[in-house]
N, C-alpha and C positions, 0 to 999 in steps of 0.2 A: 255175248261178246265174242269178238273174233280176233283180238289183238295178239301180238307176239307173246306178251305176258298178260295173264289175267290181271284185272285191276282190283285193287282194294276198293270196295264200294261203301265203306263205312265213313261217316262224317258226323262229327258232333254227337257221337254215341249212338247214331242210328245206323241201321243196316238194311240194304236192299236185298230182298230175297229171304226165303225162309231158313236157309242154311241146311235144308234137308237134301240128302243125296239118296237117290233110289238105289235099291240093292243091285240092280243091273249096272248102273253107272259105277258103283263102288267096285263091283267085280271086274268091270272093264279097266278101271283105273289101276286096280291092284295088279292085274295081268300086265299092263303097260309098265308099271314100276318094276316089276320083276324082270320083264324083257329088257328094259334099259340097263338094269344092273348086270344082267348076263352079258349083254353086248359090250359093256365097258370092261368087265372082268376078262373077256376073251381078247380084248385089244392088245396088240403087240406093236412095237415101234414101227414095223413095216406097214401096219394098218393105218397109221396116223399121218395126216397131212394138214397143211394150213387151210383155214377157211378162206376161200377166194372172195374177192370183192365182186359181188354180183351186181353192184350198181352199174357196172359197165355194160351189163346186158339189159338194163332197164328200158322198157318201151317209152321213148321220149315223146310219143304222140298221144298219150293218154290211155292206151290200152293195157290189158293185163299182160305182163311179161311171160313169154313162153320159152320152152327149151332149156330152162335152167336145170331141170332134173336130168336131162340127157348130158348136160355139161358136167354135172357132178358125178354121174355114172362113169363118164369117160376117164375120171381121175383114178379109178380102180381102188379107191380107199374107202374104208367103212367109217372112219372117224375123222371129222374135220374140226380142228380146234382153231379158235381165234388166236391172235398174237398174244393176248393176255394169258390164255391157257397154255400156249406153247412156251411162253416165258417162264411160267412156273415149272414146267417140265425140264427146261434147259438148265435151270439152276442146280439140279441134281441129276443123278443118273435116272434112267427111266424107272418109274415106281414099280414096286413089286406087285401092286394091285391098284386098279382104278375101279371104283364102285359107286353105286348110287344108293342113298339111304333116304327114304321118305321122311318128311316132317309134316305130319297132319295139321299141326297148329298153324303152319304158314298159310293154309288154305282158308282160314277164317274170313268170311265175307266174300269168298270167291266161288261159292258152290254152284253158281249159275253160269259158269263159263261154257259157252257154246262149243268150244273146241276141246273141252275136257282137259284143260291144263292142270298139271299136278306139280307139286313142289317138293323140294328136298335139298340134299347136299351131294355134290360130287366130291368124293374123298380120294385122295392120292396118298398111298401108304408106302413107306420105306421100312421094311421089317428090321433091317440091321441097325437102323437109328431109332426105331420105335417112334417114328414121327408120322404125323398125318397132316396133309394140306387140305383144308376144307373150303368149299365155295358154295354158298347158297344160290340155288337156281330155280327158275320156273321152266317147265318142260311142256312142250306142245307136241302131241302125236301128229304125224303127217299121214293123212289117209292115202290109201292106194288108188282111189279114184283120181284119174289124171287131171280132171278139171279142178277139183278141190286141192290137189297137190300143187298145181300151178299157182293158185291163189296164194298159198302160204309162201312159196318161194318168191313170188312177186312181192309179197309183204317184206320178206327179208331184204330184197333188193331196194325197196322203197326206204326201209329203215337205214340201210347202209348209205344210201344216197343222202338221206336227210342228215345223218350224222356227219357226212363229209362236208356239208355246207354249214355245219355248226348248229344244227337244230337239236333240241333236247329230246332224245328218244331212247328206247331200250337198247342195250348193248347185246348184240348177237355173240354168243360164246362158242357155240358148237352146232354141228349137225352130225348125228349118228345114224347111219343107215342100217336098216334091218336086211342084211344081205341075203340071208338064207331063211326066209319066212317059211314056216311049215303050215300056215293057215292063211286063207284069203282074208280072214278077219284081222290079222296082225297088221299094224301100221307099216307104212313104207319106211318110216324112220322117225327121228325125233329132232325138233329144233329146240335149242337150249338158250335161254337168255339169263342175264344176271338178275337175281331177285332184288327188288327195291321195295322194302316194306313201307316206305313213306308215301307211296303213290296213292292218291285218293281221286275219286271221280265226283262230279258235282251233282249227280242224280240223287244222291242221298240227302241233300240239303233240305231244310224246311222252307221251301220256296213260298208256300202259301202264307207263312207268318211274316214275310218280309215287306218292308216299305219299298217303293220304287228305287229309292237311293240305295238301299241295301241290295236289292236285286241287281242293280247296275254294277255295283262293286263285285258281286259274285260272277256276273256275266263277263267280267274282264278276262277271265281265264279262257273263255271261248273266243272272245275277240282277239286275244293275243295269239291263240293257236291258229286261227284263220289267217291273221296277218303274217305270222311267221311262215306258214305254208305258202300262201299266195304270193308273197314277195319273192319267193324262190320258184314260182311257177309249179307248185305242188298243190294238190287238191285232195281232200279227204273222202268225200262222197257219203260219209255217214257220221257227221259230227253232231249227233244227238248228245244230250247231257251225259248219258252213260259212257260216252267216249271222249269227254272233256276231262282231262286229268291234270292234277297239280301235285307238287311236292312241297315239303316244308310248310305244312299247314295252309296251303293254298297260295303261297307266295310266288311259286314258279310253275310255268306250264310244263307238261310232259306230253309229247306227241305219241299217241298210241293208236292201235287198231287201223293200220294202213292197208289192210288186206284188199279193200276196194278202192284204194287211193289211185290217183293218176298223176303222171308227170307230163307237163306240157313245155318242157324246155325246148323241144324241137318244134314248137308251134307258137313261138313268141310273137309272130306277126298276125296270128289268126284271132282277131278280136272276137268273132262270133263264137268260136269254140271255147275260148277262155271265158266268155260270158256265160256259156251254158254250164261249164264246170263250176264256176264261181257261184252261179245261181243255185245249183244243187246243194252246195255247201251251206249257203244261207237258208235254204228250204229245210234241210235236216235240223238245223239249229232252231228254226222257227217252229217246227213241229213240237219240240220240247217246250219252247216258250208258250205255245198255245195250250199245252197240257198243264203246265205248272203255274203260269202267270196270267191266265186269261181273265181273271177278275179285274185286271188293270184296263181292259179294253172291251168290257161287256156292259150292256145297259141294265136298267132296273129289272128287266124281264129275263135277264140271263143270256141275251143274244149278243153275239159278237158284233162290234161296230168296226167295219173294215178300215175306216179312216183313223180311228183311234189305235187300232192294232198297228197300222203302218207308222203312225207317229211314235208309238212306243218303241217299235223296232228301230226307227230312225234315231231317236234320242239315245238308246241304250246299246245299239249294235252298230248300225251303219256309220253314224257320225264318229264314235270312238275308233272304229275300224279304219276309217279314212285317215284320221289323224295319226294313227299308229303306222299305217302304210307309208305315209309321208316321212315319218321318223326313220323308217327302215329303208328309205331311198326309192320308194316307188315313183317319186316324181321324175326319176330318170328312166322310168319304164312306162311310157305313155299308153301302151296297149293295156296295161293293168288298170290304169285310171279310166280309160275309155270303157273297159269291161265293167268296172265298178259303176260308172255312170249308167250304163245299159241296165244293170240289175236294179239299181235304185229307182231309176225313172220308170222302168216297167212296173215295179211294185207300187210305185206312187200312182200310176195310171190305173192299175187294176183296183187299187183301194178306192179310187174315186169313180169307178165305173167307166173308165175310158178304155177303148180298145188298145191293148198294150202291144208294143213292137220294139225291136232293138233299134237304138238310136244310131249306132255306129256300124256301118257296113264296109268301111274302107280299111 
């Protein structure tokens, strides 16, 4: 997983992954936790600035946003806090100490995080009042490799943009830079998001025990995520089941893991490009469906039947997606509907052995 906050992967009492952390991973994580604590304890009012809105730097043509790290460097600050964090600080005088305390139990079910996300509390203490302001957070180390660094800052920009248009995603609380690294192995810094314990992903569901009606109901989270993104010309690029997240017991979607996502707000008239990005999103989802639900479209010999696979996708993904897109106002965005028609018609033709091609080129 590569999202801003690691996901909770348990559902209905089940858990993906073994929960085992290698000694090397644990040592690396402990070092990062200590480093973050040290950086926060060293922070003074002159080191702190507001977290800028990076969505204004977002590449609107679908590429990975670059140059954000240089922009943050130019601020000359080591601690960037969101408005929420600064609001806490402004209600009192600057705290006598800001620190980080790990909370190991918060990581349950998140041990397979690709980005080695760790969890805990940021504490702000005022000694004269004997008070502590606590905020539970998820923390992602930012690697020194420039390409990997750009991906994470691109994800921040994507999340901020998604939030600005009303989409449900994780809240970015802070970026803490490791200004004076003494080792090349130390991270460039840390991205901090608000911890949300209610988030679950649908990869842990017992898909093989479901009827088609039950599967369709659970697939609504994926359909809703795609419709919310696409209606705003945003694309995920990796919407497998492990990246389809919900809250409140599966009632509401949560958009996560936008590290590879793309924004095509600047390409609204480019039907072919939108078709390609849309098709990749459906393909990522279809791969998970192939893995978990293939019994619905295989024959007695266990071989996949392409036409039945397409029909299953049409009934349970394409059709409800189209209806939801219309509800979200996509009828006023003809390029989105033409792109959708391209994707569906191409997959229809492929399933029936017809040479596929994009229908709309104007």
